[in-house]
VOGU-3710 file (C-alpha; in Angstrom, 3 decimals, decimal comma):
1> xxxxxxxxxx> 115,653/148,431/-2,084  115,140/145,155/-0,320  117,295/142,126/-1,304  114,377/140,202/-2,935  113,453/143,241/-5,118  117,071/143,723/-6,213  117,347/140,050/-7,183  114,154/140,281/-9,299  115,412/143,411/-11,133  118,698/141,691/-11,922
11> xxxxxxxxxx> 116,831/138,677/-13,338  114,760/140,951/-15,657  117,927/142,642/-16,898  119,514/139,271/-17,630  116,408/138,029/-19,590  116,035/141,124/-21,813  119,159/140,543/-23,934  118,203/136,913/-24,527  114,756/137,929/-25,889  116,359/140,432/-28,304
21> xxxxxxxxxx> 118,823/137,818/-29,441  115,987/135,382/-30,149  114,169/138,002/-32,254  117,335/138,704/-34,245  117,842/135,008/-34,850  114,208/134,632/-35,982  114,494/137,582/-38,385  117,724/136,166/-39,760  116,103/132,785/-40,382  113,111/134,455/-42,023
31> xxxxxxxxxx> 115,419/136,397/-44,350  117,258/133,312/-45,467  114,243/130,980/-45,783  110,978/132,980/-45,914  108,305/130,934/-44,113  110,277/127,800/-44,897  108,881/127,578/-48,464  112,276/127,453/-50,129  113,338/124,349/-48,255  109,995/122,652/-48,905
41> xxxxxxxxxx> 110,163/123,468/-52,637  113,680/122,101/-52,846  112,634/118,899/-51,160  109,604/118,554/-53,499  111,740/119,100/-56,615  114,157/116,474/-55,441  111,406/113,904/-55,013  109,578/114,560/-58,368  110,241/111,602/-60,685  111,247/112,155/-64,316
51> xxxxxxxxxx> 109,900/109,955/-67,100  111,046/109,575/-70,666  108,687/110,648/-73,468  106,355/107,921/-74,701  106,534/106,826/-78,291  103,492/106,675/-80,539  103,359/102,881/-80,159  103,394/103,107/-76,351  100,679/105,784/-76,323  98,429/103,562/-78,432
61> xxxxxxxxxx> 99,037/100,565/-76,108  101,017/98,773/-78,784  98,241/98,988/-81,388  99,293/99,699/-84,965  97,273/102,494/-86,568  96,293/102,574/-90,235  94,984/105,239/-92,582  93,799/104,912/-96,177  93,499/107,802/-98,622  91,758/107,142/-101,928
71> xxxxxxxxxx> 93,402/108,674/-104,993  91,097/109,938/-107,784  91,725/108,737/-111,320  92,953/112,133/-112,552  95,703/112,145/-109,884  97,263/108,790/-110,872  99,773/110,334/-113,286  100,962/113,067/-110,851  101,190/110,401/-108,135  103,341/108,192/-110,319
81> xxxxxxxxxx> 105,650/111,042/-111,294  106,101/112,496/-107,796  105,860/109,313/-105,708  109,375/109,488/-104,240  109,024/113,199/-103,527  105,601/112,623/-101,951  106,604/109,887/-99,523  109,920/111,446/-98,445  108,365/113,611/-95,660  106,213/110,683/-94,527
91> xxxxxxxxxx> 109,079/108,238/-94,125  111,878/110,601/-93,053  110,064/113,184/-90,945  107,006/111,327/-89,582  108,640/107,844/-89,565  105,611/106,173/-91,165  105,359/103,179/-93,470  103,686/104,016/-96,786  102,556/102,034/-99,802  100,163/102,410/-102,723
101> xxxxxxxxxx> 97,652/99,576/-103,161  96,724/99,393/-106,861  93,834/97,032/-106,160  92,010/99,460/-103,876  93,644/102,559/-105,457  94,508/103,910/-102,039  97,652/105,195/-100,365  97,983/103,246/-97,113  99,841/104,619/-94,094  100,888/102,657/-91,029
111> xxxxxxxxxx> 102,701/103,418/-87,781  105,777/101,465/-86,699  107,988/101,236/-83,582  110,144/104,134/-84,834  107,158/106,512/-85,058  107,647/109,166/-82,368  104,740/111,590/-82,791  101,339/110,226/-81,768  99,597/112,518/-84,289  101,908/111,616/-87,161
121> xxxxxxxxxx> 99,443/109,202/-88,748  96,706/111,858/-88,974  99,112/114,510/-90,247  100,284/112,119/-92,934  96,712/111,325/-93,967  95,876/115,046/-94,262  99,015/115,603/-96,314  98,204/112,818/-98,786  94,545/113,919/-98,941  95,656/117,448/-99,875
131> xxxxxxxxxx> 97,760/116,009/-102,701  94,788/113,924/-103,860  92,668/117,100/-104,005  95,108/118,625/-106,479  97,649/120,595/-104,435  101,316/120,398/-105,338  103,679/118,494/-103,049  105,549/121,662/-102,017  102,226/123,251/-100,999  100,768/120,193/-99,256
141> xxxxxxxxxx> 103,935/119,587/-97,217  103,214/122,829/-95,348  100,487/120,911/-93,493  103,237/118,864/-91,839  105,378/121,839/-90,834  102,736/124,313/-89,642  99,903/123,638/-87,212  97,656/126,561/-88,217  97,035/125,483/-91,829  93,796/123,867/-92,944
151> xxxxxxxxxx> 91,987/122,829/-96,113  88,491/124,131/-96,837  86,419/122,570/-99,613  83,081/123,521/-101,109  81,175/123,267/-104,371  79,956/125,982/-106,693  76,384/124,800/-106,129  76,781/125,426/-102,398  77,029/129,142/-103,178  74,475/129,413/-105,963
161> xxxxxxxxxx> 72,422/126,842/-107,832  73,623/126,997/-111,429  73,266/124,664/-114,382  74,580/124,337/-117,902  76,423/127,297/-119,352  75,762/129,422/-116,266  77,772/126,942/-114,177  80,602/126,894/-116,719  80,762/130,697/-116,808  80,872/130,862/-112,992
171> xxxxxxxxxx> 83,819/128,453/-112,915  85,494/130,465/-115,661  85,097/133,687/-113,666  86,799/132,077/-110,661  89,697/130,725/-112,746  90,114/133,707/-115,065  91,998/133,819/-118,346  95,017/131,503/-118,017  94,344/131,302/-114,256  94,912/135,029/-113,776
181> xxxxxxxxxx> 92,054/135,528/-111,303  92,993/132,465/-109,269  96,626/133,581/-109,032  95,542/137,066/-107,952  93,425/135,602/-105,144  96,264/133,296/-104,050  98,867/136,064/-103,963  96,603/138,562/-102,198  95,362/136,186/-99,478  98,498/133,983/-99,168
191> xxxxxxxxxx> 96,548/130,808/-99,877  96,526/128,053/-102,494  93,364/127,417/-104,511  92,515/124,315/-106,526  89,555/124,265/-108,912  88,587/120,682/-109,756  85,436/120,734/-111,883  82,726/122,019/-109,507  84,852/121,526/-106,373  87,001/124,328/-104,965
201> xxxxxxxxxx> 89,693/123,606/-102,368  91,532/126,324/-100,399  94,699/125,724/-98,366  95,796/128,312/-95,804  95,199/129,740/-92,350  91,680/130,314/-91,037  91,682/134,080/-91,650  93,194/133,827/-95,123  90,817/131,053/-96,130  87,870/133,257/-95,223
211> xxxxxxxxxx> 89,218/136,131/-97,359  89,790/133,854/-100,354  86,397/132,173/-99,962  84,602/135,532/-99,857  86,313/136,620/-103,082  85,477/133,335/-104,822  81,854/133,488/-103,676  81,550/137,031/-105,059  82,813/135,830/-108,433  80,348/132,921/-108,426
221> xxxxxxxxxx> 77,489/135,279/-107,600  78,394/137,377/-110,656  80,592/140,191/-109,326  82,819/141,811/-111,992  86,426/140,581/-111,821  87,710/144,180/-111,757  85,838/144,875/-108,542  87,271/141,727/-106,980  90,797/142,723/-108,112  90,489/146,088/-106,361
231> xxxxxxxxxx> 89,322/144,387/-103,179  92,198/141,894/-103,380  94,699/144,743/-103,681  93,249/146,298/-100,550  93,443/142,972/-98,736  97,058/142,474/-99,829  98,051/145,927/-98,524  96,285/145,241/-95,221  98,067/141,879/-94,753  101,433/143,435/-95,631
241> xxxx> 100,895/146,243/-93,136  99,865/143,749/-90,440  103,054/141,732/-90,976  105,315/144,778/-90,870
//
C-alpha cells in the first residue's frame, strides 16, 4: 500500500469512533428531553401569569345589581314567620343584601363588595321566587346548593279546558284526600309539588319533573288515581334501581 493510501485509511479509522460517539450523545439527549418539548413546556409554565379570581363587583365593572321578587298576598304570613330563616342563606352564603319593601310588596336583593359569586343575585332571586310560589324554605334552599334543580309551572287549563265543578274535581284529583295523591307523586318522583288554585309548580331535576308532570296531567285528563298509583310505584322502583 502506498503512503498516501495508508494515511487515508488511518484518517477513516480515526473518524468512525467520533461519529458513533455523536450518535450516542444524540440518543442520550433525545431520551432525556424528547424533541426538546419538555424544556419548552417548562419555560412556558414559568412565564404564564397567575391572576386572582374576580369578585362579582369587578366582573360587573363596579355596577350594583338589583332584583325584585313580588310576594303574593297569601304568602305574607309565611314570609313574616320565616323571614330570618329565609334570608339566612342569602346573607351568609351568597353575601347579598336583602330587604322587604312593604310599599311595593317586594323582596329586594342587591349585590355588595363582599359578594363573590357573579351568579349569586340570580340564584337568590330564584330562591325567593320559589318561596313566593309556595315551597317551604328547606325545599327552596336546594336551588342554591344544587345546579340541576329547576321549577316548572303550568295551569290546569293548559292541559285541558275545564270550568266550574269540572275544574274543581280535576284539582281535587291531583291533590287527593288530605294530599295523599300529591305526596305519592312527590315521593315516587323525588320532587316537590305545590298546588295554588289553578297553578301547579314542580321543583326537581329535569327528568323527575317530567315524570311528575306526566302523572299530574293524567289525573287532570281523568285517569283513575289507582292507575296513577301503580305507575308511580313502578317509577319509584325504577329510580331506586338506577341509584343503586
